[in-house]
C-alpha positions in Angstrom: 17.3 -6.2 -8.3 15.6 -9.6 -8.0 11.8 -9.9 -8.0 11.7 -10.4 -4.3 13.8 -7.3 -3.7 11.4 -5.3 -5.8 8.4 -6.2 -3.6 9.1 -3.5 -0.9 9.5 -0.9 -3.6 6.2 -1.9 -5.1 4.4 -1.9 -1.8 5.9 1.6 -1.1 4.7 3.0 -4.4 1.3 1.4 -4.1 0.9 2.7 -0.6 2.2 6.2 -1.4 0.0 6.4 -4.5 -3.1 5.4 -2.6 -2.3 7.7 0.3 -1.7 10.6 -2.0 -5.0 10.1 -3.8 -6.9 10.1 -0.5 -4.8 13.0 0.7 -5.5 14.9 -2.5 -9.3 14.7 -2.0 -9.3 15.3 1.8 -6.6 18.0 1.6 -8.5 20.1 -1.1 -11.8 19.8 0.8 -10.3 20.8 4.2 -8.2 23.6 2.7 -11.2 25.1 0.8 -13.3 24.9 3.9 -10.7 26.5 6.1 -9.6 29.1 3.6 -13.1 30.4 3.0 -14.8 29.5 6.3 -15.3 31.8 9.3 -16.4 29.9 12.4 -15.6 29.4 16.1 -12.7 27.0 16.8 -11.2 27.5 13.4 -7.7 28.0 14.8 -8.1 24.9 17.0 -9.1 22.8 14.0 -6.3 24.2 11.9 -3.9 23.1 14.7 -5.4 19.6 14.6 -4.9 19.3 10.9 -1.2 20.3 11.2 -0.5 18.3 14.3 0.7 15.2 12.6 3.5 17.2 10.9 5.2 18.0 14.3 4.4 14.9 16.3 7.1 12.2 16.6 6.3 9.2 14.4 6.1 6.9 17.4 3.6 9.1 19.1 1.5 9.3 16.0 1.7 5.5 15.6 0.7 4.9 19.1 -2.3 7.3 18.7 -3.3 5.4 15.6 -3.1 2.1 17.6 -5.4 3.5 20.2 -7.9 4.5 17.5 -7.7 1.4 15.3 -6.7 -1.2 17.9 -9.2 -3.8 19.1 -10.1 -1.6 22.0 -10.2 1.6 20.0 -13.5 3.2 18.7 -12.8 2.5 15.0 -11.2 -0.8 15.8 -14.3 -2.0 17.7 -16.5 -0.8 14.8 -14.4 -2.8 12.3 -14.5 -5.9 14.5 -18.3 -5.6 14.4 -18.1 -6.2 10.7 -15.4 -8.9 11.3 -12.7 -6.6 9.8 -9.4 -5.4 11.2 -6.8 -2.8 10.2 -3.8 -3.6 12.4 -1.0 -5.4 10.6 -2.6 -5.1 7.2 -1.7 -3.2 4.0 -4.6 -0.8 4.8 -2.7 0.2 7.9 0.3 1.3 5.8 -2.1 3.5 3.8 -3.7 5.0 6.9 -0.3 5.8 8.5 1.0 7.4 5.2 -2.2 9.4 4.7 -2.1 10.8 8.2 1.5 12.0 8.0 1.1 13.3 4.5 -2.2 15.2 5.0 -0.7 18.3 6.7 1.6 19.0 3.7 -1.2 18.8 1.2 -3.5 20.8 3.4 -1.0 23.6 4.1 0.1 24.0 0.5 -3.5 23.9 -0.9 -4.9 26.3 1.7 -2.1 28.8 1.0 -3.0 28.5 -2.7 -6.7 29.2 -2.1 -6.0 32.1 0.2 -3.8 33.8 -2.5 -6.7 33.9 -5.0 -8.2 37.4 -5.2 -11.9 37.2 -4.1 -12.9 39.7 -6.8 -12.0 37.1 -9.5 -14.5 34.6 -8.0 -17.1 37.4 -7.5 -16.7 38.4 -11.2 -17.5 34.8 -12.3 -20.6 34.8 -10.1 -21.8 38.1 -11.6 -21.4 36.5 -15.0 -23.8 33.8 -13.9 -21.5 31.0 -12.7 -22.8 28.7 -9.9 -20.7 28.1 -6.8 -19.7 24.7 -8.2 -18.6 26.3 -11.4 -16.6 29.0 -9.6 -14.8 26.3 -7.6 -14.0 24.0 -10.6 -13.4 26.7 -13.3 -11.9 29.5 -11.3 -10.6 28.5 -7.9 -9.1 25.2 -8.9 -7.2 26.4 -12.0 -5.8 29.5 -10.2 -4.8 27.4 -7.2 -3.5 24.4 -9.2 0.3 25.2 -8.9 0.0 25.1 -5.1 -2.2 22.0 -5.2 0.3 20.2 -7.5 3.2 21.2 -5.2 1.3 19.9 -2.2 0.5 16.6 -4.0 4.1 16.0 -4.8 5.2 16.8 -1.3 2.5 14.5 0.1 3.7 11.6 -2.2 7.3 12.1 -1.1 6.3 12.1 2.6 4.2 9.0 2.1 7.0 7.2 0.3 9.4 7.8 3.2 7.0 7.0 6.1 8.6 4.7 8.7 7.7 5.1 12.4 3.9 5.2 12.3 3.8 2.5 9.7 6.0 0.2 11.8 3.7 0.6 14.8 0.4 0.3 13.1 1.2 -2.1 10.2 4.3 -4.0 11.4 7.0 -5.4 9.2 5.5 -8.3 7.3 7.5 -9.1 4.2 5.3 -9.1 1.1 2.4 -7.5 2.9 3.3 -4.4 4.9 7.1 -4.2 4.5 7.7 -0.9 2.7 11.1 0.1 1.4 12.0 2.2 4.5 11.2 -0.7 6.7 13.1 -3.1 4.5 16.1 -0.8 4.6 16.1 -0.6 8.4 15.8 -4.3 9.1 18.3 -5.2 6.4 20.9 -3.0 8.0 20.0 -4.5 11.4 20.6 -7.9 10.0 23.9 -6.9 8.5 22.7 -7.0 4.9 24.1 -3.6 3.9 24.5 -4.5 0.2 20.8 -5.3 -0.1 19.8 -2.2 1.9 21.9 -0.1 -0.5 19.8 -1.2 -3.5 16.6 -0.1 -1.8 18.3 3.2 -0.7 19.3 3.9 -4.3 15.8 3.1 -5.6 14.2 5.5 -3.0 16.7 8.2 -3.8 15.9 8.0 -7.5 12.1 8.2 -6.9 12.5 11.0 -4.3 14.8 12.9 -6.7 12.3 12.6 -9.4 9.6 14.0 -7.1 11.8 17.0 -6.3 12.4 17.6 -10.0 8.6 17.5 -10.6 8.1 20.0 -7.7 10.7 22.4 -9.2 8.9 22.0 -12.6 5.6 23.1 -11.0 7.3 26.0 -9.3 8.6 27.2 -12.6 5.2 26.8 -14.1 3.7 28.8 -11.3 6.2 31.6 -11.8 5.6 31.7 -15.5 1.8 31.8 -14.9 2.3 34.7 -12.5 4.3 36.7 -15.1 1.7 36.3 -17.8 -1.2 35.8 -15.5 -3.7 38.5 -16.4 -4.8 37.1 -19.7 -5.1 33.7 -18.2 -7.2 34.9 -15.2 -9.6 36.8 -17.5 -10.0 33.8 -19.7 -10.7 31.5 -16.7 -13.3 33.9 -15.2 -15.1 34.5 -18.5 -15.1 30.7 -19.2 -16.7 30.0 -15.8 -19.4 32.6 -16.3 -20.4 31.9 -19.9 -19.9 28.2 -20.2 -21.5 27.1 -16.9 
């Protein structure tokens, strides 16, 4: 592949990496809050978090346009600071983050909900603070699920098309990700060039699947020999806080 042909791949990787990082932080925070919280409207909020997973990409893209467009609430706020998101690289990150968030959120919330509460309570009785319980007990025990959610979020970000096209457009060298480049190359009859991008995305996606399977096997191995590990984690949180 030529240097010019590598640009859409680089934009896709940069966008997916940034979106995954943001999704990692927001997903863990939202999953922890929803897994342990008990408040009115919890089911409604859970539905809002998962909604991007079931919405058509064009609907999601149109919704983002309404929010970040020049007449939208966030769009007007950005214009006040002489900034704009539409048709910029930031728009590709926003679109990818929104579509990937539900996968990270669901996997992480399920991981937190599978932790036995008595393990966290045991760490507290040993003197661990809530912050120590979270970092030294909850996170290590939920890590296989968090890792799986992270890989799924990265793969989803990498393949995002519809919402990105509506919010960021198809600007070569700026917002043209690999999926967009493939689509417009096929439309222009440049199938040979599109095939190169397809093979690159297939390779990256396949590597993500292998990584996901690796974490699943690690999760199963941890489950089989989990009791010594769990005791060590709880004691470490209590005595080394």
